[in-house]
N, C-alpha and C positions, 0 to 999 in steps of 0.2 A: 638783308631786307629783300632778296629773290625766295628765300625759303618761305618768308611770311606772305609774299604776293601769292605764290603757288598754293600754299596752306588756306589763303582767304578764297581763292578761286576753287579749290578742291572743294570746301565747305559749301559754297554758292551753287556749284554744278553737283554737289552731293557724289562726286568722282575722286575717289583717293588716288587714282593714276596721276593727278595734278601734283601731287607730293613729291613724285619721283625725282632726283635730283642727280648732278653727276659730280664726281669729286673735281674740285677739293669743297665743293657745297655739301653740308648736311641737312637733312629734315629735321624740322623743328619736333621735340620730343612731345609727349601728350601732354604736359604741364604747360608748356610753351604754347600750343595750340589752343588750349582752353583760354589761358590768359589774352592771347590774339582775338580769339573769338569774343571774348568779353568786352574787351576795349573796343572793336570795331562795333560791337550792338551798342555799346554807351553812347556813340556819336551817330547812331543810325546809317553806318556805313552800309552803300550798296555799290559792289563794281559795277562800271560801266557795261550794259549790255544786259543787266539783271532786269531792265523794265521793257516791257513790249512797248514798241512805239508804232 
């Protein structure tokens, strides 16, 4: 769950540093990242703070 959350934030912020994890966690591979992005796009997901208020 944490790798997916960090990957979603990295995509939203366009900052790959968000993907960095510490052991024992591992980063999502490119296929997992692609699948996550597709799934989030399908439900029009927007992380908190992504809209200006």
